[in-house]
C-alpha positions as CSV (number, residue, x, y, z in Angstrom):
1,X,123.5,108.2,113.5
2,X,122.3,105.5,112.2
3,X,119.0,105.1,110.3
4,X,117.0,102.4,110.1
5,X,115.2,102.7,105.9
6,X,112.8,100.0,105.6
7,X,113.0,98.3,102.2
8,X,109.2,98.6,99.5
9,X,108.4,94.9,98.4
10,X,109.5,94.1,95.2
11,X,108.2,95.4,92.0
12,X,105.7,92.6,90.6
13,X,104.9,94.2,87.6
14,X,104.7,91.7,84.6
15,X,102.3,88.7,83.6
16,X,102.5,85.0,83.5
17,X,101.4,84.5,79.7
18,X,98.9,82.1,79.4
19,X,99.0,79.8,76.0
20,X,96.4,81.6,74.3
21,X,93.5,79.3,76.0
22,X,94.2,80.1,79.2
23,X,94.4,83.9,80.4
24,X,97.6,85.3,81.0
25,X,97.6,85.8,84.9
26,X,99.1,89.5,86.3
27,X,101.8,88.8,88.6
28,X,100.6,91.8,90.8
29,X,97.8,90.4,91.3
30,X,98.7,87.4,92.4
31,X,100.6,88.9,95.4
32,X,97.5,91.1,96.4
33,X,95.5,87.9,95.9
34,X,97.5,85.9,98.5
35,X,99.0,88.3,100.7
36,X,102.3,87.3,99.5
37,X,104.9,89.5,101.7
38,X,108.3,90.2,101.0
39,X,111.2,87.7,100.9
40,X,110.8,86.4,97.6
41,X,112.6,87.4,94.8
42,X,110.4,88.6,91.5
43,X,111.9,86.0,90.2
44,X,111.2,83.7,92.2
45,X,107.7,84.5,92.4
46,X,107.4,84.5,88.0
47,X,109.3,80.8,88.4
48,X,106.8,80.1,91.1
49,X,104.0,80.5,89.2
50,X,104.7,79.8,86.1
51,X,105.7,76.3,87.2
52,X,101.9,76.5,88.8
53,X,100.5,77.3,86.1
54,X,102.1,74.4,83.9
55,X,100.8,71.7,86.7
56,X,97.5,73.3,86.7
57,X,97.2,72.7,83.1
58,X,98.4,69.2,82.9
59,X,95.9,68.2,85.9
60,X,92.9,69.5,84.2
61,X,94.3,68.1,80.6
62,X,91.5,65.9,79.7
63,X,89.0,68.5,80.8
64,X,90.6,70.9,78.8
65,X,91.0,68.2,75.6
66,X,86.9,68.3,75.8
67,X,85.9,71.9,76.0
68,X,84.7,73.1,72.6
69,X,85.3,77.3,73.5
70,X,88.1,78.8,72.0
71,X,89.1,80.1,75.2
72,X,88.8,79.3,79.1
73,X,86.6,82.8,79.2
74,X,84.4,81.2,76.5
75,X,83.4,78.2,78.5
76,X,79.7,77.9,79.3
77,X,78.8,79.4,83.0
78,X,78.1,82.3,85.4
79,X,79.9,85.9,85.1
80,X,81.0,88.0,87.9
81,X,81.6,91.1,87.0
82,X,83.5,90.7,83.5
83,X,85.3,87.3,84.3
84,X,84.1,84.2,83.9
85,X,83.6,81.7,86.9
86,X,86.2,79.7,84.9
87,X,88.3,82.0,84.7
88,X,88.1,82.6,88.4
89,X,88.6,79.3,89.4
90,X,91.8,78.9,87.3
91,X,93.5,81.9,88.9
92,X,92.7,80.8,92.3
93,X,94.1,77.1,91.4
94,X,97.0,78.6,90.2
95,X,97.6,81.3,92.7
96,X,97.1,78.9,95.5
97,X,99.1,76.3,93.9
98,X,102.1,78.7,94.0
99,X,101.2,80.4,97.0
100,X,101.6,76.8,99.0
101,X,104.6,75.7,96.6
102,X,106.5,79.6,97.8
103,X,105.6,78.6,101.1
104,X,107.0,75.1,100.6
105,X,110.5,76.5,99.6
106,X,111.0,79.1,102.7
107,X,109.8,77.5,105.5
108,X,111.2,80.3,107.5
109,X,111.9,78.3,111.3
110,X,114.5,77.7,113.0
111,X,115.9,74.9,115.7
112,X,114.2,76.9,118.7
113,X,110.7,75.5,120.2
114,X,109.1,79.0,118.5
115,X,111.0,78.2,115.3
116,X,109.6,74.8,114.9
117,X,106.0,76.1,116.0
118,X,106.3,78.2,113.2
119,X,107.4,75.6,110.7
120,X,104.4,73.4,112.0
121,X,101.9,77.1,111.6
122,X,103.4,77.1,107.9
123,X,103.2,73.8,106.9
124,X,99.4,74.1,108.1
125,X,99.2,77.4,105.9
126,X,100.7,75.5,103.1
127,X,98.2,72.8,103.0
128,X,95.4,75.1,103.3
129,X,96.6,76.8,100.1
130,X,96.6,73.0,98.2
131,X,93.0,72.6,99.4
132,X,92.0,76.1,97.3
133,X,93.6,75.1,94.9
134,X,92.2,71.6,94.6
135,X,89.1,73.1,95.4
136,X,89.2,75.5,92.4
137,X,90.3,73.0,90.0
138,X,87.5,70.4,90.9
139,X,85.0,73.8,90.8
140,X,86.5,74.4,87.0
141,X,86.0,71.2,86.0
142,X,82.6,70.5,87.8
143,X,83.9,67.9,89.8
144,X,82.0,69.4,93.1
145,X,83.5,69.3,96.4
146,X,84.6,66.3,98.7
147,X,84.1,66.5,102.2
148,X,86.0,63.7,104.4
149,X,85.5,63.7,108.1
150,X,88.3,61.8,110.1
151,X,86.9,59.1,112.7
């Protein structure tokens, strides 16, 4: 008798450590926030999150240099629950960039028309995550939003 036993999603415990000024980011929060499904190893997820954090740190380095707060959580601004808006924007920026990078690593398509259509949909999804990342970094650094309409 043959049986099918579905595999459980990989354990996504642990944190991606911040540098003392930027906070640690729990890997499980990334998966829950972005709706990450199965198909990515925990090691790949952690590596991608670490790279996204470093990329975000580089992207806001000039803004960070002008801050006087002891940590990101101490940057003046609104609070939502127990978190500062700055921390929430930071998490959203890092998580969105990591999600876009993961989608780029595994486009999950084949040469059939259905596969190519799926590839196009995933590319649009990755672009959406990159837009969320950019908006979060602008919100963090008070850069505002830019709306561009195609003519």
